[in-house]
C-alpha positions in Angstrom: 0.0 0.0 0.0 1.1 3.5 -0.6 2.6 5.4 2.3 3.1 2.5 4.6 6.9 2.9 4.8 6.8 6.7 5.2 6.5 8.6 8.4 3.0 9.7 8.9 2.0 13.2 9.7 0.6 14.0 13.2 -2.9 12.9 13.9 -5.6 15.4 13.4 -8.2 13.8 15.7 -8.4 10.9 18.2 -9.2 7.3 17.6 -12.4 7.5 19.7 -13.9 9.7 16.9 -12.9 7.3 14.1 -16.2 5.4 13.9 -19.1 7.3 15.3 -22.1 6.7 13.1 -24.4 4.1 14.8 -24.9 2.1 11.6 -21.2 2.0 11.0 -20.5 0.9 14.6 -23.0 -2.0 14.0 -21.2 -2.9 10.7 -17.9 -3.1 12.5 -19.3 -5.2 15.4 -20.8 -7.6 12.8 -17.5 -7.8 10.9 -19.0 -6.1 7.8 -16.8 -3.0 8.1 -13.0 -3.3 8.3 -11.9 0.2 7.3 -12.8 3.9 7.9 -11.9 6.7 5.6 -11.6 10.2 7.0 -10.3 13.6 5.8 -7.7 13.5 8.6 -5.6 11.0 10.4 -7.4 9.6 13.5 -5.2 6.7 14.6 -1.7 5.3 14.6 -0.9 1.7 13.5 -1.3 -0.5 16.6 -3.7 1.8 18.3 -6.8 0.2 19.8 -10.3 1.3 19.1 -13.1 0.2 21.5 -16.7 0.0 20.3 -19.3 -1.2 22.8 -16.7 -3.0 24.9 -15.1 -4.8 21.9 -11.5 -3.9 20.9 -10.2 -3.5 17.3 -6.6 -2.9 16.4 -5.6 -0.5 13.6 -3.4 -2.4 11.2 -2.8 0.1 8.4 -3.0 3.8 7.9 -2.4 5.3 4.5 -3.5 8.1 2.2 -5.7 7.4 -0.8 -7.4 9.6 -3.4 -11.2 9.3 -4.0 -10.4 8.5 -7.6 -8.4 5.4 -6.5 -11.4 3.9 -4.7 -12.6 0.5 -5.9 -15.7 -1.7 -5.2 -13.4 -3.7 -2.9 -12.6 -0.5 -0.9 -16.3 0.2 -0.6 -16.9 -3.4 0.7 -14.2 -2.7 3.4 -16.4 0.2 4.4 -19.5 -2.0 4.6 -21.1 -1.1 1.3 -22.1 -3.3 -1.6 -20.1 -1.2 -4.2 -18.4 2.1 -4.8 -21.5 3.9 -6.0 -23.4 2.9 -2.8 -20.5 4.1 -0.7 -20.2 7.4 -2.6 -23.9 8.1 -2.2 -23.8 7.4 1.5 -20.8 9.7 2.0 -22.4 12.5 -0.1 -25.7 12.2 1.9 -23.7 12.6 5.2 -21.8 15.6 3.9 -24.3 17.8 2.0 -22.6 20.1 -0.5 -19.4 18.1 -0.5 -18.1 17.5 -4.0 -16.7 14.0 -4.9 -13.4 15.1 -6.4 -11.2 12.2 -7.7 -8.0 14.1 -6.6 -9.3 14.7 -3.1 -7.2 12.6 -0.6 -8.5 10.8 2.5 -6.8 8.8 5.2 -7.7 5.1 5.3 -7.7 3.3 8.6 -7.8 -0.5 8.3 -8.6 -2.5 11.5 -9.5 -5.9 12.7 -10.9 -7.4 16.0 -8.3 -8.0 18.7 
């Protein structure tokens, strides 16, 4: 993955804010969501996220452009395909354009 061997910039938020939408929390707990994309960096590799008493370890943190997203990336996020993921994101952020060059931080995690 791109960026894994490079030093990461400082976090812009804390891991407890990484997954906050109730539907997303449910998807993580059911094993349907294994990644969270944010416009900032919310976690370090090895950091533990706790959701409803269950722990998840962050395994990868890297930057990705929206134009690089695939259906597989959307499935990591808990959606059937890229179009479904895109519509969900745009509905959560009214007025936000979906720009292929816009970069996001990917946080991949798994249950501990």
